[in-house]
N, C-alpha and C positions, 0 to 999 in steps of 0.2 A: 934674579927673581923675575919670572915671566908673569906678565899681567895680561888680562884680556885686552884685545885690540881696542884702541880708543875710537876707531872710526865706526860709527853706527851703520847698520844695514839700511837698505832702502825699504820703503813701505812703513811709514810711521803713523798711518791712519788708525783710527779706533778699530775698524774692521779687520785690518791686517794684524793688529796687536791681539785682538780676540782670537783670531784663527791660530796664531802662534801659541797662545796660552792653552787653547783647547787641544791642539795637536800634541803638545808636549805633556799635558797634564792628565789626559784621559787614561793612559796606561798606568801612570802612577796612582791614579785614583782607583782603578780596577785592582791593582796589586794590593793596596791597603784595604780596600773594601773586603776583599776575599779573606785577608788575614784577620780582619776584625770579626767577620762573621764566624770564622772558625774559633777564634778566641772567646767571643761572647757566648757562643753556644757550646762551649767546651763541656759543660756539665752534661748536656744532652748527648753530644757526640760520644762522650766516654761510655755511655750506656748503649748506644747504637752499634759502635764499632769495636769498643775495647771493654766488654763486660768482665767484671771480676767480682769475687765474693766480697772483697773489701773495697768500698767506694773510693776511699782515699787513694788506693793503689790504682784503680781505674782512672781517676782524675790525673794522677801523676803521669801515667802512661800517655794520656791524651796530651797533656802539656809537653811531655817529652817528644811526642810526634810533632807537635806544633813547633818546637825548637829544632827538631831534626831537619825539617824542610829548609831551615835557614843555613844548614851546613852545605847545601847545594848552591847557595848564592855566591860564595867566593869562586866556585868552579865556573858558574855562569859569568861571573865578573871577568874571569880570565879570558874566556872565549868571546863573549859579547863585547867586552871592553876593547880587546884588540881588534875585533871586527869593526867597531865603531871608529877606531882611530885609523884603520886602513881603508875601509869602504865608505865611511861617512856616518854622520849622526842619524840621518834619515833611514838608512838601510838597517841600522841596529834597532831603531825604534819600531819599524814595521815587523821585524822578525820577533822581537821580544813580546809584542802584544799578541801576535799569532800564537806563540807557544803558551802564553799566559791563558788565553781563551780556551785552549784545549784542556789545560789542567782544571780550569773552573768547570768545564762541561763534565769532566770525569767525576768530580766531587758531587755534582748535581744528581747524577744518575747512579751513583755507587750503591750497590745492594748492601743491606745490613749484615751484621755478623750472624743474626738468626737465620737468614735465608741463604747466605753464601759461605758461612763458616770462616775458617782461618784465612781464606783468600781475601775476604773483605778488608780486614785491617792492613794486609800486605798491599792491596791495591790503593788504599787510602794513602799509605806512606809513599807509594810510587807517584801518585798524583801530586802530593805535596812536594816531592823532590823535583818534579817537572816544573811546578810553579816556582819553586825556589831558584832553579836554574834560569828560568825565563826572565825573572826580575833581576837577575844578577847585573845586567847592564842597563836596566830601565832608568833608574835615578840619574846615573851619570850621563847617559845619552840625552835624556830629556833636559837636564840642566844645561849641558853644553849647547844643545840646540837653542835654548832660550837666550843664554847670555851671549852667544856668538851672533845671534840675530840682532840683539839689542844690547850691546856692551855699554851704551850710554845710560841705560837704566837697568843694569844687571841685578842690583839688589831687589828691585820691585818685581821684575819678571821672574827671577829665580825663586822668589818667595812663594809664587803660586804652586810650587811643588808641594808645599805643606798646606796651603789653603785648599788645594784639591784633595789632600788627605783628610782635612777637616770636613770637607763636604762629603767625602766617602764615609767618614765616620758618622756623620749626621744621618746619612741614609741607613747605614748598617745598624746603628743604635736605635734608629726609628723603627726598623723591623723588629729589633729586640723588644722594645716597649710594646709595640702593637701586637706581636704574636704572643708574648707572655701574658698580656692583659686580656686577650680575646679568645685564646685557644686553651683547651684542656691540656693537662700535662701529658695525657696519653696520646692525643692527636699531635701535639708538638713533637713528641718523641717518635711517633710513627711516620709522619710525613711533613709536618709543619716546618721543621728546621731546613728542609730543602728549598723552601720558597725564596729566601734571600740569596742562596747560591744560584738559583735559576734567574733571578733578577740580574745578577752580575753578568750573565751571558749577553745581556743587551748592550753592555758597554763595549765589549771586545770588537765586534764587527764595525761599530761606528768609529772607534778609535783607529782601526786599521784603515778604513776608507779615508778619514781625514788626514792621517799621516802620509798615506801614499800620494796625496795630492800636494804636499808641501815641498818647497824647494830646499836644497842643501844650504848650510850656513855659509855666508861669504868668507868668514875667517878660515874655515876648513879648506875651502876652495882656494883662497888666497895663499894659504900656507903650502899648497901643493898637495892635492888629494892623495892620501895614502903615503905621505912623506915618510912616516915612521914605519919602516919595514918590520921592525921587531920592537914594538912599543913596550911590551912586557919586560923584555931584557933591558931596555934602556931605563925603565922605571926601577927595576930591582937593583941594577948595578950603579946607576948615576943619581937616582932620585929617591933612594930608600928612606932618607931622612924626612922628605916631604910626605912620603907614604905613611910613615910611622906617626908623625904629628897630626896628619889629617885624620887618621884612624882614631887617635885619641880625642880629637875635637868632636867626632861623631858620637862618642860613647854616651854622653848625657842626653843627647837628642833621642837616641834609640831606646835607652833604658827607661826614660820617663814616658815615652810613648807606650811602651808595652807594659809598664806598670799601670797605666790608665786602662789598657786592655784587660789587665788582670783584676781590676777593681770590681766588676760585676760578680765574678766568681768569688772574690774575697768577701764581698758583702753577703753572699748567700751562705758560704761555708763557715766563715769566722764570726760574722756579725749576726747571722741568722735573720737577715732581712729578706723580704720577698724579691724574686727575680726582677720584677719591674722597677724596683727602687734602684738597683745597681745600674740598670740600663738607662733610667732617667737621668742619673748623675752623669753618665758617660755621654748621653745625648747633648746635655747642656754644655759640657766641656768641648764637644766637637763643634757646636755652634759658635762657641767663643773663639776657638782656633780659626774657623773659617773666616770670621769677621776681622780678627786682630792681625793675622799674619800679613796680609797685603799692606797694612799700615806700617808694620815693622819693616817691610821691604822698602817703603818710601823713606823711612827714617834711616835705614842702612845706607841709602844712596847719598845721604847728607852727612852722616857722622862716621860711617864705616862699620864693619862687622864686629871686630874684636871687643870694643867697649861694651856693646849690648850683650854679647855672649858671656863675657866675664861676669857682668852684673847678674845675669840669670843663673849662672853656675853657682855663684856665691849664695844666692837666695835659695837654690835647691839644697845646698849643703846645710844651711842654717835652719831652714824651716821644715825639713822633711820629718824629723822626729817629733816636734811639737804637733804637726798636723796629724800624725798617726795616734799620738796620745789623745788629742781632742776627739778624734773619731772613735777610738776605743771607749772613751768615757761617756760619750753621748752618741751612741749608734742610732742614727735616724736619717731620714731622707734629707732634711736641710743641712745637717753637718756633713753628710757624705757629698752632697752637691758642692758645698763650700770647699771641701778638701780637694775633690777631683778637679773642680774649676780652677783652683789655685795652681795645681800641678799643670793643668792645661794652659794656663796663662803664662807661666814660666817657660813651658815647653814652646809656646808660640814665639816668645821673644828669642829664645835660643835658636830654634830651628828656622825661624824666618830669616835669620842672618846667615845660617850655615851654608846653603847651596852656593851662593855667590862667593863666599870665602873659599870654599873648596875649589871653585873654578879659578880663583886667583893663584892658588898654590901650585897648580900644574900647568906647564906650557901646552900649547895647542896640540903638539905631536903626540903627547901622552895623556891628554886631559881625561878622555873617557876611561882609559885603562886605570889611571891613578885614582880618579873619583870612584870608579866601580869597585876596585879592590879595597880602598880605605873604607868606603861606606859599608860594603857587604861583610868585611871582616868584623867590623864593629857591631853591625846588626846581628850577625850570626852568633857572636860570643856574648854580647851584652844585651841584645834586644830580644831575639827569638827565644832565648832561654830565661829571660827575666821572670815570666810567670812561674817557671819551674824552680828557679833559684829562690824566688820569694816564698813559694809554698814550702820548699825544702827548709828554708830558714825558720819558718814558723814551726814546722814539724820537729826540727832539731832543738830549737831553743824553747819551744812551748810558749813563745811570746807572740801576740798579735802585732806587736810593734816592729818585729824583725824586718819586714820589707823596707822600712825606713833606712836601715843600715845599708842596704843595697843602693838606694837612691843617693845617699851621702857619699859612698865610696866611688860611684861612677861620676858624680859631680866633681869630686876632687881630681879624678883622672883627667877629665876634660879641662879643668881649670889649669892644670899643669901644662897640658898640650897647648892651650891658647896662649899662655904666657911665653912659652918657648917659640911659638910661631911669630909672635909679635917681636920678640928680641932677635930672632934669627933672620927673619925676612922683612921686618919693619912693616908689617901689615897694619 
């Protein structure tokens, strides 16, 4: 079992720590911000780019496109993961944020179906696929960058991966609340939805600049830069069991995250609540995640990852159905906030421990490739299509409680993977 090197890197000052966190987290924040904006404004985007006589079909196509972009992530994981293991974590980080920014720019200026016809949805799909490819190595490269610079506090530093996502969610949902509360439906559909995408463009250049000025990790250099000539082959032939179990561990983290993304659309379509209500609930959940996750990281450094994650997975499985029952019976802003914040709290505990656990699972020579593939396979299958699966379950069963079945199933998958990781590798 390979562990993260025990020798911490130089530069333990607060300023250096802040620069490391910002450099590693900005791209992750941009990735998640753009995903959230697309998910939160799915109802509007479905009308702009995927108009159909049946609104349910239009929304399903939009969610399908949302999920399709995640299919490019494993491809990006293969290329950018191997690139990060051969050329370095810094090189992979700068390349991924550059490609990510291009995809965000395309979404910002994309002409509507009404003005560009069938080419419009085709270009939207192309932009989403580029973004999916670019983020394929983002999570793994940035996590490796953090834990290899500060192995002495791997849990805390790696937890900022999800604290930054919480901050991105806070900004994205803030836009949702502000725009839906202050703009007319016509203006929002005409041009207002582009505002949050345009804001995302501000993050990319800053992230690229900060990352280009950071040093490579001591652990990567100490192991012999580019030591793994064929990291993917080594991963698939010698470490396939690590890859499989790490993928299973990610499942609950990604399914719960994108169920929260789904909740504004769920509140509108199934509960018939105003748009602003769903966004307000998601906004509070994002604020909770931003605050809680770093403290989870501190706790991880004291007690380890597995106990915290197992506890969160069990609570997901046990409480998902009652939470949806309560929401269905008392559809209102307070109950929706309570339910979404509960999901967000459990997700914070589970995901706050996840990055440093994954870094432990893989050795330095294949760490970025292993984390990239396991993370993005799980996100592509169980995360990106979570809104689509949830909506499909509702349509098939006719029950508003059906999304809870998905939460329960994914929690049990991760629980089994965590127990196996603990027994096999004594984590």
